[in-house]
C-alpha positions as CSV (number, residue, x, y, z in Angstrom):
1,C,78.7,97.2,78.7
2,K,75.5,97.6,81.2
3,I,76.4,95.5,84.2
4,N,73.8,93.7,86.4
5,W,75.7,93.0,89.9
6,V,74.3,89.8,91.4
7,L,75.7,88.9,94.9
8,V,77.2,85.3,94.9
9,D,74.4,83.5,97.4
10,L,72.3,81.1,96.7
11,T,70.7,82.2,93.6
12,W,74.0,81.9,91.8
13,V,74.7,78.5,93.2
14,L,71.0,77.0,92.0
15,T,71.6,78.7,88.5
16,L,75.2,76.7,88.7
17,L,73.4,73.4,89.6
18,V,70.7,73.9,86.6
19,L,73.1,74.7,83.7
20,A,75.2,71.6,85.0
21,I,72.3,69.7,85.6
22,L,71.4,70.5,81.9
23,G,74.8,69.9,80.6
24,V,75.2,73.7,80.0
25,P,79.4,75.0,79.6
26,R,80.6,77.3,81.7
27,N,82.6,80.1,79.8
28,F,83.9,83.2,80.3
29,N,85.2,85.6,77.2
30,V,86.2,89.0,76.0
31,D,83.7,90.4,74.0
32,Y,85.2,93.0,71.3
33,K,82.0,93.9,70.2
34,N,80.6,95.5,73.4
35,D,83.9,96.1,75.0
36,C,83.3,93.8,78.2
37,F,83.6,90.5,79.9
38,R,81.1,87.9,79.4
39,K,80.6,85.2,82.2
40,D,78.5,82.2,80.8
41,G,76.9,85.2,78.5
42,E,76.1,88.2,81.1
43,E,78.1,90.9,80.7
44,F,80.5,90.9,83.6
45,R,83.4,93.4,85.1
46,Y,85.6,91.8,88.4
47,I,86.6,93.8,90.8
48,S,89.3,92.7,92.0
49,G,92.0,92.7,95.0
50,S,96.1,91.2,95.2
51,V,96.5,89.0,97.6
52,H,99.8,86.5,98.1
53,Y,99.5,83.1,99.7
54,N,103.1,83.0,99.7
55,R,103.2,86.0,102.1
56,I,100.4,84.3,104.3
57,P,100.4,81.4,106.9
58,R,97.6,79.0,105.4
59,A,96.1,78.9,108.7
60,Y,95.0,82.8,108.2
61,W,94.2,81.7,104.2
62,K,90.3,82.0,105.2
63,D,90.4,84.8,107.1
64,R,92.2,87.0,104.7
65,L,89.5,85.9,102.0
66,L,86.6,86.1,103.9
67,K,87.7,89.6,104.6
68,M,87.9,90.7,101.1
69,Y,84.7,88.6,100.0
70,M,82.8,91.5,102.9
71,A,84.6,94.4,101.7
72,G,82.4,93.7,97.8
73,L,85.1,92.0,95.9
74,N,84.3,89.2,93.7
75,A,87.4,88.1,92.8
76,I,91.1,88.1,94.3
77,Q,94.6,88.0,92.3
78,T,97.5,86.0,93.2
79,Y,101.0,84.9,91.5
80,V,102.7,82.0,92.0
81,P,106.3,82.2,92.5
82,W,108.7,79.7,90.9
83,N,110.9,79.6,93.2
84,F,108.4,79.4,96.3
85,H,107.4,76.0,94.7
86,E,110.9,74.5,93.3
87,P,113.7,75.7,95.4
88,S,115.8,73.3,94.0
89,R,115.8,71.7,90.2
90,G,113.1,68.9,89.9
91,Q,111.8,69.0,93.7
92,Y,108.8,70.5,94.2
93,N,106.4,71.4,96.6
94,F,103.3,72.2,97.0
95,S,102.4,71.1,100.4
96,G,101.4,73.5,104.0
97,D,102.0,77.0,103.4
98,R,102.7,76.1,99.8
99,D,99.4,74.5,98.6
100,L,98.3,76.8,96.0
101,E,95.6,74.2,95.1
102,H,94.1,74.4,98.9
103,F,94.1,78.0,98.2
104,L,92.1,78.1,95.3
105,Q,89.7,75.8,96.5
106,L,89.1,78.4,99.1
107,A,88.4,80.9,97.2
108,H,86.3,79.0,95.3
109,D,83.8,78.1,98.4
110,I,83.8,81.1,99.7
111,G,82.3,82.6,95.9
112,L,85.8,84.6,94.6
113,L,86.7,84.1,91.3
114,V,90.3,84.0,90.4
115,V,92.7,86.3,87.9
116,L,95.8,83.5,88.2
117,R,99.6,85.6,87.6
118,P,101.5,82.3,87.3
119,G,104.8,83.9,85.8
120,P,107.3,82.4,84.9
121,Y,108.3,85.9,85.9
122,I,106.1,88.1,88.6
123,C,108.4,90.5,89.9
124,G,106.5,90.7,93.1
125,E,108.8,92.3,95.3
126,W,109.5,88.6,95.7
127,D,113.4,87.3,95.4
128,M,114.8,87.6,91.8
129,G,111.0,87.9,90.8
130,G,109.6,84.5,91.2
131,L,112.3,83.0,89.5
132,P,114.7,80.4,91.0
133,A,117.9,81.0,91.9
134,W,119.4,77.5,90.5
135,L,118.7,79.3,86.6
136,L,122.0,81.2,87.4
137,N,123.7,77.7,87.0
138,K,124.7,79.0,83.9
139,K,126.1,81.8,84.3
140,D,125.3,83.9,81.0
141,I,121.8,82.4,81.4
142,V,119.5,85.4,79.8
143,L,116.3,85.2,81.7
144,R,112.8,86.0,80.3
145,S,114.2,85.2,76.9
146,S,114.2,82.1,73.8
147,D,117.7,81.2,75.8
148,P,117.4,77.4,75.4
149,D,118.5,76.7,78.9
150,Y,116.2,79.4,80.4
151,I,113.2,77.9,78.2
152,A,113.2,74.4,79.0
153,A,113.7,75.1,83.1
154,V,110.2,77.2,82.0
155,D,108.5,74.3,80.1
156,K,109.1,71.7,82.3
157,W,108.2,73.9,85.2
158,M,104.8,75.4,83.9
159,G,104.0,71.1,82.7
160,K,104.1,70.8,86.3
161,L,102.1,73.9,87.3
162,L,99.7,74.6,84.7
163,P,98.1,70.7,84.3
164,M,97.2,71.3,88.2
165,M,95.7,74.8,87.2
166,K,93.5,73.5,84.3
167,P,90.9,72.1,87.1
168,F,90.2,75.1,88.5
169,L,89.3,77.1,85.5
170,Y,86.1,78.5,85.2
171,Q,85.4,76.6,82.4
172,S,86.2,73.3,84.5
173,G,84.3,74.6,86.9
174,G,86.6,76.1,89.2
175,P,87.3,80.0,89.7
176,I,90.2,81.1,87.2
177,I,88.5,83.4,85.2
178,T,91.5,84.6,83.4
179,V,95.2,83.9,83.5
180,Q,98.3,86.3,82.9
181,V,101.3,85.4,80.9
182,E,104.6,86.6,81.9
183,N,104.4,90.2,83.7
184,E,105.2,93.5,82.6
185,Y,107.2,92.1,79.8
186,G,107.3,95.3,78.1
187,S,109.6,96.9,81.1
188,Y,112.8,94.5,80.2
189,F,115.3,95.3,78.2
190,A,115.1,92.0,75.8
191,C,111.8,92.4,74.0
192,D,111.8,89.3,73.0
193,R,108.3,88.0,70.8
194,D,109.6,84.6,70.1
195,Y,109.3,84.1,73.8
196,L,106.5,85.5,74.3
197,R,104.7,83.8,71.8
198,H,106.4,80.4,73.2
199,L,104.7,81.1,76.5
200,T,101.4,81.0,74.9
201,K,101.6,78.3,72.9
202,L,102.8,76.4,75.8
203,F,100.2,78.2,78.3
204,R,97.0,77.2,75.6
205,S,98.9,73.6,75.0
206,H,98.3,73.0,79.0
207,L,95.1,74.7,79.5
208,G,93.0,74.9,75.9
209,N,91.8,77.6,74.0
210,D,89.4,79.0,76.0
211,V,90.6,80.2,78.7
212,V,91.5,84.2,78.5
213,L,95.0,85.2,78.4
214,F,96.3,88.3,79.4
215,T,99.8,90.4,79.7
216,T,100.0,93.6,82.2
217,D,102.3,96.6,81.8
218,G,102.4,99.9,82.3
219,A,99.6,102.2,81.1
220,G,102.1,103.4,78.5
221,V,102.4,102.7,74.9
222,R,106.0,102.5,74.9
223,Y,105.3,99.6,77.7
224,L,103.1,98.1,75.8
225,K,105.2,97.9,72.7
226,C,107.0,95.0,73.6
227,G,104.3,93.8,76.5
228,A,101.9,92.9,74.6
229,L,101.3,90.1,71.7
230,Q,98.5,89.1,69.5
231,G,96.6,86.4,71.0
232,L,97.3,88.0,74.4
233,Y,94.8,90.3,75.5
234,A,96.5,93.7,76.9
235,T,95.8,95.5,80.0
236,V,97.5,97.8,81.9
237,D,98.2,99.0,85.2
238,F,98.5,102.7,87.2
239,G,97.6,103.8,90.6
240,P,95.6,106.5,92.1
241,G,96.5,110.6,91.6
242,G,96.7,110.5,87.5
243,N,94.4,111.1,85.0
244,V,92.6,107.3,84.4
245,S,91.2,108.3,81.1
246,V,94.8,108.9,79.7
247,A,95.7,106.1,81.3
248,F,93.3,103.9,79.7
249,D,94.1,105.7,76.5
250,A,97.6,103.8,75.9
251,Q,95.0,100.4,76.7
252,R,93.1,101.2,73.5
253,H,96.5,101.7,71.6
254,A,96.8,97.6,72.0
255,E,93.2,96.8,72.5
256,P,90.8,99.0,70.6
257,H,88.0,97.3,71.4
258,G,87.3,94.6,75.1
259,P,87.5,95.7,78.3
260,L,89.2,98.5,79.9
261,V,91.3,96.5,82.4
262,N,93.6,98.2,85.8
263,S,95.5,94.6,86.2
264,E,97.0,96.7,89.5
265,F,95.7,100.0,90.5
266,Y,98.2,100.6,93.4
267,T,96.3,100.9,97.2
268,G,99.7,102.1,98.5
269,W,103.5,101.1,98.0
270,L,106.8,99.1,98.3
271,D,109.0,100.1,101.5
272,H,113.4,99.7,101.1
273,W,115.2,99.8,104.2
274,G,116.7,103.2,105.0
275,E,114.0,104.8,103.0
276,H,110.7,106.3,104.9
277,H,107.8,103.9,104.7
278,S,105.3,104.7,101.9
279,T,101.6,105.4,102.6
280,V,98.9,106.5,100.0
281,S,95.8,109.2,100.8
282,T,93.1,106.7,101.8
283,A,91.0,109.9,99.8
284,I,93.1,109.7,96.9
285,V,92.6,106.0,96.5
286,A,89.0,106.3,96.7
287,K,88.5,108.8,94.6
288,S,90.7,107.5,91.8
289,L,88.8,104.0,92.7
290,N,85.7,105.6,91.7
291,E,86.4,106.9,88.3
292,I,87.8,103.5,87.3
293,L,84.9,102.2,88.5
294,A,82.3,105.0,86.8
295,V,84.2,103.9,83.4
296,G,83.0,100.5,83.6
297,A,86.2,99.2,83.8
298,S,87.6,95.6,85.7
299,V,90.1,96.7,88.4
300,N,92.4,94.5,90.7
301,L,93.1,96.6,93.6
302,Y,97.4,95.7,94.2
303,M,97.3,95.0,97.3
304,F,94.7,94.4,99.3
305,I,96.8,92.9,101.8
306,G,100.1,92.2,101.3
307,G,101.7,90.2,103.9
308,T,105.1,89.8,105.2
309,N,108.3,88.5,103.6
310,F,109.2,85.5,106.1
311,G,112.5,84.0,105.8
312,Y,114.8,85.4,103.2
313,W,112.2,85.6,101.0
314,N,112.1,89.7,100.2
315,G,113.2,91.3,97.1
316,A,115.4,94.3,96.1
317,N,115.4,96.8,93.6
318,A,118.0,98.8,91.5
319,P,120.4,100.8,92.1
320,Y,120.6,98.2,95.3
321,A,117.6,98.8,97.7
322,P,116.0,95.8,99.4
323,Q,113.1,95.7,100.7
324,P,112.0,94.5,104.1
325,T,110.1,92.0,106.0
326,S,107.0,93.5,106.1
327,Y,105.2,93.7,103.1
328,D,102.2,95.9,105.1
329,Y,102.1,97.9,100.9
330,D,99.8,100.3,103.2
331,A,97.2,98.3,101.7
332,P,93.2,98.1,103.3
333,L,94.4,95.2,105.0
334,T,97.5,95.3,107.7
335,E,100.0,93.1,107.4
336,A,98.1,91.3,110.1
337,G,94.8,91.3,108.5
338,D,93.5,93.9,110.3
339,L,90.8,96.5,108.8
340,T,91.6,99.7,108.2
341,D,89.9,103.5,107.1
342,K,91.1,101.9,103.5
343,Y,89.2,99.0,104.0
344,F,85.9,100.9,104.6
345,A,86.8,103.5,102.1
346,I,87.1,101.2,99.0
347,R,84.1,99.1,100.2
348,E,82.1,102.4,100.2
349,V,83.3,102.7,96.6
350,I,82.3,99.3,95.7
351,K,79.0,99.7,97.3
352,L,78.0,102.2,94.4
353,Y,78.5,100.1,91.6
354,R,77.6,96.5,93.5
355,K,75.8,94.8,96.4
356,V,77.7,93.9,98.9
357,P,77.4,91.0,101.2
358,E,74.9,91.4,104.3
359,G,76.2,91.2,107.8
360,P,79.4,91.9,109.8
361,V,82.9,91.9,108.8
362,L,85.3,89.3,110.7
363,P,87.3,91.8,113.3
364,S,90.4,92.4,113.2
365,T,92.7,89.3,115.3
366,P,93.7,90.2,118.5
367,K,97.1,91.1,119.4
368,Y,98.8,90.4,122.8
369,A,101.9,91.8,124.3
370,Y,103.8,88.9,125.7
371,G,106.6,91.3,127.1
372,A,110.1,91.0,127.5
373,V,112.3,87.7,127.1
374,Q,115.7,87.2,128.6
375,M,118.5,86.5,125.9
376,K,122.3,85.3,126.3
377,K,124.8,84.7,124.1
378,L,125.3,81.2,122.6
379,H,127.9,81.2,120.5
380,T,129.5,83.0,117.7
381,V,129.2,81.9,114.1
382,S,132.6,81.4,113.8
383,D,132.3,78.9,116.9
384,A,129.5,77.1,115.9
385,L,130.7,76.2,112.3
386,E,130.9,72.6,112.8
387,V,127.1,72.5,113.6
388,L,126.5,75.3,110.7
389,S,128.1,73.6,107.8
390,L,128.0,70.2,107.8
391,S,129.8,69.4,105.3
392,G,132.9,71.3,106.0
393,P,134.8,74.0,104.0
394,V,135.5,73.9,100.1
395,K,139.0,74.9,99.4
396,S,139.1,77.2,96.3
397,I,141.8,80.2,95.4
398,Y,139.5,82.5,94.8
399,P,135.6,83.2,96.5
400,L,132.9,81.0,95.0
401,T,129.4,82.3,95.0
402,F,126.0,81.4,96.3
403,I,125.6,79.3,93.3
404,E,129.0,77.8,93.3
405,M,128.0,76.6,96.6
406,N,125.5,75.3,95.8
407,Q,123.2,77.7,98.3
408,A,120.4,80.5,97.7
409,F,119.8,82.1,100.8
410,G,121.0,83.0,103.5
411,F,124.6,83.0,104.9
412,V,128.2,81.9,103.5
413,L,131.3,82.4,105.7
414,Y,134.4,82.6,103.5
415,R,137.7,82.1,105.4
416,T,141.3,83.4,104.5
417,K,144.7,84.2,106.3
418,L,146.4,88.0,106.2
419,P,149.5,87.3,103.8
420,V,151.4,90.1,105.3
421,D,151.6,92.2,108.6
422,C,149.3,94.9,108.8
423,S,150.8,96.9,111.4
424,T,148.8,100.3,110.3
425,P,145.3,100.3,109.3
426,T,145.6,98.6,105.8
427,P,142.9,99.2,103.6
428,L,140.7,95.5,103.0
429,S,138.6,96.3,99.5
430,S,136.0,95.1,96.7
431,P,137.2,97.0,94.2
432,L,134.9,95.7,91.5
433,N,131.7,96.3,94.2
434,G,131.6,92.5,94.6
435,V,130.4,92.2,97.6
436,H,126.4,91.0,97.2
437,D,125.8,91.9,99.5
438,R,127.0,93.0,103.1
439,A,130.2,91.3,104.6
440,Y,130.7,91.1,108.0
441,V,134.8,91.2,108.6
442,S,136.6,89.9,111.7
443,V,140.2,89.4,112.0
444,D,141.4,87.2,114.8
445,G,137.7,86.8,116.0
446,V,137.8,90.7,116.7
447,A,135.1,92.5,114.7
448,A,137.1,95.0,111.7
449,G,133.7,96.1,109.7
450,I,131.4,95.9,107.6
451,L,131.7,96.0,103.2
452,E,128.3,96.5,101.5
453,R,127.5,96.6,98.3
454,N,127.0,100.2,96.4
455,K,127.9,102.0,100.1
456,A,131.2,100.7,101.4
457,L,133.8,99.2,99.2
458,T,136.8,99.2,101.5
459,I,137.4,98.9,105.4
460,N,141.1,99.3,107.2
461,V,142.2,96.5,108.8
462,T,145.0,95.3,111.2
463,G,147.0,92.4,112.1
464,K,149.7,89.8,111.9
465,A,150.6,87.7,109.1
466,G,148.6,84.4,109.2
467,S,145.7,86.3,111.6
468,Q,142.3,84.7,110.6
469,V,139.8,86.4,108.3
470,D,136.8,85.6,108.2
471,V,134.1,87.5,106.0
472,L,130.5,86.5,106.7
473,V,128.3,87.3,103.1
474,E,124.5,87.7,103.8
475,N,122.6,87.8,101.0
476,M,119.8,90.3,101.5
477,G,117.1,89.3,98.6
478,R,118.1,89.3,94.6
479,I,116.8,92.0,92.5
480,N,112.9,91.7,91.3
481,Y,112.6,94.4,88.3
482,G,114.6,94.9,85.6
483,K,118.1,94.1,83.6
484,D,120.0,93.4,86.7
485,I,117.7,90.0,87.9
486,N,120.7,87.8,87.3
487,D,122.0,88.6,90.9
488,F,124.6,86.6,91.9
489,K,125.4,86.2,95.7
490,G,128.2,85.9,97.6
491,L,131.4,87.4,97.2
492,V,131.5,87.8,93.2
493,S,134.3,89.0,92.8
494,N,137.8,88.8,94.4
495,L,138.8,91.4,97.6
496,T,142.0,93.1,97.8
497,L,144.5,93.8,100.6
498,G,146.1,96.7,100.0
499,A,147.4,96.1,96.2
500,D,147.1,92.6,96.4
501,T,144.4,90.1,95.5
502,L,143.4,87.7,98.7
503,T,143.5,84.1,97.4
504,G,143.5,80.9,99.6
505,W,139.9,80.5,100.5
506,A,138.3,78.1,103.0
507,I,134.3,78.8,102.1
508,Y,131.9,77.4,104.4
509,S,127.9,76.9,103.3
510,L,125.8,77.6,106.2
511,S,123.0,75.8,106.8
512,I,120.9,78.1,109.6
513,D,118.0,77.5,109.3
514,Q,118.2,73.9,109.8
515,A,120.5,74.4,112.7
516,V,117.7,76.5,114.6
517,S,115.2,74.2,113.6
518,Q,117.2,71.1,115.4
519,G,118.4,72.9,118.5
520,L,121.9,72.6,117.8
521,L,122.8,75.9,118.7
522,W,121.4,75.8,122.0
523,E,123.8,73.4,122.6
524,P,127.0,73.9,125.0
525,G,129.4,76.1,123.6
526,S,131.6,79.1,124.3
527,G,128.9,81.8,124.1
528,E,129.9,82.4,128.0
529,A,134.0,83.4,126.8
530,A,135.4,86.5,128.1
531,P,134.5,90.1,126.0
532,P,136.6,91.2,123.6
533,P,137.9,95.0,123.9
534,P,135.0,97.2,123.4
535,S,134.4,98.3,120.0
536,P,131.4,100.0,117.7
537,L,131.0,96.3,116.1
538,S,130.5,92.9,117.3
539,V,131.0,90.2,115.1
540,P,127.9,87.8,114.0
541,T,126.2,86.3,117.5
542,F,123.6,83.8,117.9
543,Y,121.7,84.5,121.2
544,G,118.7,83.0,122.8
545,G,116.0,82.9,125.0
546,A,112.4,81.2,126.1
547,F,109.0,82.8,127.4
548,V,105.8,81.0,128.5
549,I,102.5,81.4,127.2
550,P,100.3,79.6,130.4
551,D,98.0,77.3,128.9
552,G,94.2,77.3,129.8
553,I,94.1,80.9,129.1
554,P,91.4,81.6,126.8
555,D,92.4,83.0,123.4
556,L,96.0,82.5,123.5
557,P,98.6,82.3,122.0
558,Q,97.5,85.1,119.7
559,D,99.4,87.4,117.0
560,S,102.3,89.3,118.2
561,Y,105.3,91.4,117.3
562,I,108.6,91.3,118.5
563,R,111.1,94.4,118.5
564,F,114.6,94.4,119.5
565,P,115.6,97.2,121.6
566,N,119.2,98.0,121.4
567,W,120.3,95.5,118.7
568,R,120.9,96.5,115.3
569,K,120.8,93.7,112.4
570,G,120.2,90.7,112.1
571,Q,117.6,87.8,111.4
572,V,115.3,85.8,114.2
573,W,113.6,82.6,114.7
574,I,111.0,81.5,116.8
575,N,110.1,77.9,117.6
576,G,112.6,76.8,114.4
577,F,110.1,79.4,112.0
578,N,112.3,82.0,110.2
579,L,110.2,85.5,110.4
580,G,112.7,87.4,108.8
581,R,115.6,90.3,109.0
582,Y,115.5,93.0,112.1
583,W,117.4,96.4,111.2
584,P,116.0,98.9,112.7
585,A,119.3,100.7,112.9
586,R,118.2,101.4,109.5
587,G,114.3,101.4,109.4
588,P,111.8,102.4,108.8
589,Q,110.2,98.8,110.3
590,V,111.2,98.5,113.9
591,T,108.9,95.3,114.6
592,L,108.1,91.9,112.8
593,F,105.3,90.1,112.7
594,V,104.9,87.0,114.9
595,P,101.9,85.0,114.0
596,A,100.2,82.9,116.3
597,I,100.3,80.0,114.5
598,I,103.9,79.4,115.3
599,L,103.8,79.7,118.8
600,S,102.5,77.2,121.9
601,T,100.7,76.9,124.8
602,A,102.4,73.7,125.3
603,A,106.3,73.9,125.8
604,P,107.9,77.0,126.1
605,N,108.5,79.2,122.9
606,N,112.2,79.5,121.8
607,V,113.6,82.7,120.2
608,T,117.0,82.3,118.5
609,V,118.8,85.5,116.9
610,L,121.4,85.8,114.7
611,E,123.0,89.3,115.3
612,L,125.4,90.5,112.9
613,E,126.8,94.0,114.5
614,A,126.6,94.6,118.0
615,D,126.2,92.9,121.1
616,P,123.2,93.9,122.9
617,C,124.5,91.6,126.0
618,T,127.7,93.3,126.8
619,P,127.6,94.8,129.9
620,G,124.3,93.7,131.2
621,H,121.0,91.5,130.2
622,C,119.8,91.8,126.9
623,T,115.9,91.1,125.7
624,V,113.9,91.4,123.1
625,E,110.5,92.5,123.3
626,F,106.9,91.1,122.1
627,T,104.2,94.4,122.3
628,S,100.9,94.6,120.4
629,T,101.5,97.5,118.1
630,P,104.0,97.4,114.9
631,V,105.9,99.5,114.1
632,L,106.3,100.0,110.3
633,N,107.2,103.7,109.8
634,A,110.2,104.8,112.3
635,T,112.2,107.7,111.6
636,V,115.0,107.3,108.6
637,N,118.1,109.1,107.6
638,S,117.8,109.1,104.2
639,D,115.6,111.3,101.9
640,H,116.1,109.1,98.6
641,K,113.4,107.4,97.1
642,H,113.2,104.6,94.7
643,Q,109.8,105.5,92.6
644,R,108.8,103.6,89.6
645,A,106.4,105.7,87.5
646,L,102.7,104.5,87.2
647,F,101.8,106.2,84.3
648,R,102.7,109.6,82.5
649,R,101.1,111.8,79.8
650,D,104.5,111.8,77.6
651,D,104.0,107.9,78.1
652,L,101.6,107.9,74.8
653,L,104.1,109.7,72.2
């Protein structure tokens, strides 16, 4: 195709108005004869960037979208995470930071087209790949397949979502030009073509026959064998530094004609706790992007801005490796939306192929270092059970999982007693690797050790018969990619003491976010109790502090970052907003992004920390620190890297 790029300006708007007045329908389709897309009859290709509204507070959506538009993009791409909108079966949430329709309208108003990826599975380094945890109520469910229970849930969800999306289709006057069905299905073990056929019919029934439906798979024939399906336009994804022609040759095996499309051109890569921060050279990204555009392909830059896994939303990869709170991705726009050299290098490449908007680019948002905040002990988790678990304990002979406790995220406390005297160190074990994902063990209120999935299956404990054993289990994020996405949390198998199975459990479902947001943990309690004997570990404990941002000072509050000197691992809330996990002891991420939108000048800003391993306040004082500079690449001790091949020549065989 000979592509004539036209800036979305007054002329474009007037053209649309004329078409509307004349009753000429808008259309977007695949031209197989001329190997291109056509928009309103004209040859077209998109240069898109991925942005996940679910990782960016609503107040920042316009800023990020405008920066993408000013980079020369004419489209954006976004996932729709099912679990973000239906956290409990049948209970939908599309308000506030979940207002997808508002996000799409903003993109449309700015002049950006949209490539929509509604799943139902999305991967995206998001908890369980976007699938809701309540699907696991059926223990043997086969996700992403024709399993009747899975299909029934998908049908109901898409029956809610897709009718909401239809008015936003390009044919309906909206910005959505293409809609992806599933996601990288060729990489999944099931290879269930009936499932893809069912989704195709489902999407058509809600969206009509005119919308372009497509699939995305790795740039290899072996992925396309199960990922591509007749009636869905097959695209590929691959990163910089490889042979672009070889990658697109794979797409041509599935689509001999039609536009070349790289649906995920990787500008960076994801991180895992305990591994080095991923970076990709700006020069390599720019060079490969130029090669893609030179062959006339459409491309989506994944990610253009990554954002943040606030709360508990991060995913994990197998063998089990959870992703950190930051989803910065070494993208052209940082986690906080800041401009980078990579942003301007990409803009210069795009300039070679289409006119980019004139005028200044929105600047990076200012950051403010609010300084150190004095923290004090509030309560241990065990001491605060009355406010953390209003429903009280569930008694069970054997441990129950999070799902059996009707809890999706966060923490569950398992309590039992030592059945025998352990005067000498006795192994407390998870012989079937059943701690999902990390367990903080104490005996009679004294920290005994940590059990961790795949890493630490046994600790030694001592105590008298009848001593109270508390096991606080943390869900560190469900696996989001591959065959192990049926990722149950909690104690998913029995613990043993020596050779005997522990029984007689009292299990507490903990509503920590609710307790924090209601200020219940700030009530007077036992936080100032005498310190336990010196130990390298401390029992999980809440800490609190507050700081004031003066009113009347221009431009405050501003974005910031929070760091945790002498703290090890835990969760942090500011004014009841769950910022996410911190784990500087393992790295590479040290600071957490603090959006200004959650801060206040009208009242003190409360900081609540759940520290799981250390006691930074004994002896002496302890602080958290607000700084203006992020630290995402601290030194780690591991040389291991989880790597997903972007494409290889032998994939074509």
